[in-house]
C-alpha positions in Angstrom: 21.2 3.0 -20.6 20.1 4.3 -17.4 18.4 6.7 -19.0 16.4 4.6 -21.2 15.6 2.4 -18.3 13.9 5.3 -16.8 12.4 6.3 -19.8 10.6 2.8 -20.3 9.6 2.7 -17.1 7.9 6.2 -17.3 6.1 4.9 -20.2 5.0 1.7 -18.9 3.7 3.1 -15.7 0.2 3.1 -15.1 -1.0 6.3 -13.9 -3.1 6.4 -11.4 -4.2 10.1 -10.4 -7.9 11.2 -11.3 -8.1 13.0 -14.5 -10.8 16.1 -15.1 -11.9 13.4 -17.4 -12.4 11.1 -14.5 -14.1 13.3 -12.4 -16.6 14.3 -14.5 -17.3 10.9 -15.6 -17.0 9.1 -12.3 -19.0 12.0 -11.0 -21.8 10.9 -13.5 -21.7 7.5 -12.4 -22.7 8.1 -8.8 -25.6 10.4 -10.0 -26.9 8.1 -12.1 -26.8 5.7 -9.5 -28.6 8.6 -7.4 -25.8 9.7 -5.4 -24.7 12.9 -4.4 -21.6 13.5 -6.8 -20.4 16.8 -4.6 -17.5 17.9 -3.0 -17.8 16.5 0.8 -21.0 15.0 -0.3 -20.5 11.8 1.9 -19.4 14.2 5.0 -15.9 14.5 6.5 -13.4 12.1 4.6 -11.2 11.9 7.8 -14.0 10.3 9.7 -14.7 6.2 9.9 -18.1 6.4 9.4 -17.4 8.8 5.8 -15.0 6.5 4.4 -17.4 3.6 5.1 -20.2 5.4 3.3 -18.3 7.0 0.2 -16.9 3.3 -0.1 -19.9 1.4 -0.4 -21.4 4.2 -2.5 -18.7 4.3 -5.4 -18.8 0.2 -5.5 -22.5 0.4 -5.8 -22.3 3.0 -8.5 -19.8 0.5 -10.3 -21.6 -1.9 -10.5 -24.9 -0.3 -11.3 -23.2 1.1 -14.4 -21.6 -2.1 -15.5 -25.1 -4.7 -15.9 -23.1 -6.9 -18.5 -20.2 -8.8 -16.9 -17.7 -8.6 -20.1 -14.4 -7.5 -20.2 -13.7 -4.6 -21.9 -11.7 -5.4 -25.2 -8.1 -5.1 -24.5 -5.6 -2.6 -26.0 -8.5 0.0 -25.4 -8.9 2.7 -22.4 -10.9 1.4 -19.4 -11.4 4.4 -17.3 -14.7 5.7 -16.1 -15.9 7.1 -18.7 -15.6 4.3 -21.0 -17.7 2.0 -18.8 -20.4 4.3 -18.5 -20.5 4.6 -22.2 -19.9 0.4 -22.5 -21.9 -0.8 -19.6 -19.9 -3.6 -19.1 -16.9 -4.6 -17.2 -15.0 -7.5 -15.1 -12.9 -7.1 -12.2 -10.5 -5.3 -13.9 -12.0 -2.7 -15.4 -14.7 -2.2 -12.5 -11.5 -2.1 -10.0 -10.5 0.4 -12.0 -13.2 2.7 -12.1 -13.7 2.3 -8.1 -9.8 3.4 -7.9 -10.3 6.6 -9.8 -13.4 7.6 -8.3 -12.3 7.1 -4.7 -9.4 9.2 -6.3 -11.3 11.8 -7.1 -13.1 12.5 -4.1 -9.5 12.3 -1.8 -9.2 8.9 -0.8 -6.1 7.1 -1.1 -6.1 3.7 -2.9 -4.0 0.5 -4.2 -4.8 -2.1 -7.0 -4.5 -5.8 -6.2 -3.8 -8.4 -8.5 -4.7 -11.7 -6.7 -4.1 -15.4 -7.7 -4.8 -19.0 -6.5 -1.8 -21.0 -5.1 -4.1 -23.8 -4.4 -2.8 -25.8 -7.6 0.7 -23.8 -7.6 3.3 -22.3 -6.1 3.6 -18.6 -5.7 5.9 -17.7 -8.7 4.4 -20.4 -10.8 0.9 -19.2 -10.1 2.0 -15.7 -10.9 3.7 -16.6 -14.3 1.2 -19.2 -15.4 -1.7 -18.0 -17.6 -5.3 -18.6 -16.5 -4.6 -19.4 -12.9 -7.3 -18.8 -10.9 -7.5 -14.7 -9.8 -9.0 -11.6 -9.2 -8.8 -7.8 -9.4 -9.6 -5.7 -6.1 -9.1 -2.9 -4.2 -7.9 -1.7 -0.8 -9.0 1.9 0.3 -7.3 3.5 3.3 -9.5 4.2 6.2 -9.2 5.7 9.5 -8.5 2.1 10.9 -6.3 0.8 8.3 -6.7 -0.5 4.6 -9.8 -2.6 3.7 -10.6 -4.6 0.9 -12.9 -3.9 -1.7 -14.6 -6.2 -4.0 -15.1 -5.3 -7.8 -17.6 -7.9 -8.7 -20.0 -7.7 -5.7 -21.0 -5.7 -2.7 -18.6 -6.8 -0.2 -16.2 -4.6 1.7 -13.8 -6.0 4.2 -15.9 -4.9 7.4 -16.5 -7.3 9.6 -19.6 -7.0 12.3 -17.0 -5.4 15.5 -16.2 -3.0 13.2 -12.9 -4.2 12.1 -11.7 -3.5 8.6 -9.6 -6.2 6.8 -6.9 -6.2 3.7 -5.9 -8.7 1.8 -3.0 -10.1 4.5 -5.4 -10.2 6.8 -7.8 -12.3 5.1 -5.0 -14.8 4.7 -5.4 -18.4 6.0 -9.0 -17.1 7.0 -12.3 -18.3 5.6 -14.2 -15.3 4.5 -17.3 -17.1 3.9 -17.4 -18.0 7.4 -16.9 -14.8 9.0 -19.3 -12.7 10.2 -19.5 -9.2 8.1 -20.9 -5.8 9.1 -24.5 -5.2 8.6 -23.8 -3.0 5.6 -22.5 -5.4 3.6 -25.4 -7.1 1.8 -22.7 -9.8 0.2 -20.4 -12.2 0.0 -17.4 -11.4 -1.7 -17.0 -12.4 -5.3 -14.1 -14.6 -6.0 -14.8 -18.1 -4.6 -10.9 -19.1 -4.0 -10.7 -16.2 -1.1 -10.8 -19.4 1.4 -7.7 -20.7 0.2 -4.3 -20.0 0.0 -3.8 -17.1 -2.4 -0.7 -14.8 -3.2 -1.2 -11.1 -4.6 1.0 -8.0 -5.8 -0.2 -4.8 -5.3 0.1 -2.3 -7.8 0.1 -5.5 -10.4 -2.7 -4.3 -13.2 -2.3 -7.0 -15.6 0.6 -9.5 -16.7 0.0 -9.1 -20.5 0.4 -5.5 -21.1 -2.7 -4.9 -22.7 -4.7 -3.1 -20.3 -3.2 0.5 -20.9 -0.9 2.2 -23.1 1.2 2.0 -24.5 -0.4 -1.5 -24.8 3.1 -3.6 -25.7 3.9 -7.2 -24.1 5.3 -5.5 -20.6 2.9 -5.8 -17.5 0.5 -3.0 -16.6 1.8 -1.8 -13.2 2.1 1.4 -10.9 5.7 1.7 -9.5 4.9 3.3 -6.5 2.1 1.3 -5.8 4.6 -1.8 -5.8 6.9 -0.4 -3.4 4.3 -1.7 -1.0 4.9 -5.3 -1.4 8.3 -4.4 0.0 7.3 -2.4 2.8 
């Protein structure tokens, strides 16, 4: 029985490593937006300035590659190759591409699913279909985890050079905060000014984003551990 459970978990685990195809098509996404896709193109990846420059470039390139704000259909792949050829995507598609490209550039990332708790408590918000939600990314920088929006050119970097993860935004109104000059837009999810909950490592509650496309939530089990520690 234990073996079956382990095998089932392995089958439903969403892989996050950048494949050869991700490197190829992620590079093309960057190049089409006018960025160098070569190794070390943005400088030393351990330096904060490089981490910010690379993150902004990847975000911009993915947004340029998906001018049509329409999600890819369920039960089919949604990797960098698919958004490049499809020319479309919503937050859950774009965040996946951002994460794969940043991973290919050597950065550590994690995926977040965020749900508004303005009308419901945490558990009910997680269980209720159609509750206001958003998918986005956190990238690890020299100063800590930093939010990266998937629908707008916004990152969690304020005017004083501090970075913000989702937990740092809780109880704040990001629309009233002073963000860095490198951040030209506001965060795209309007519910960020109210109470919300989030799950790191949850890609979907319905199981239709990644193989084997069954009604089992799409998760990455290693990232789920971030919700505990």
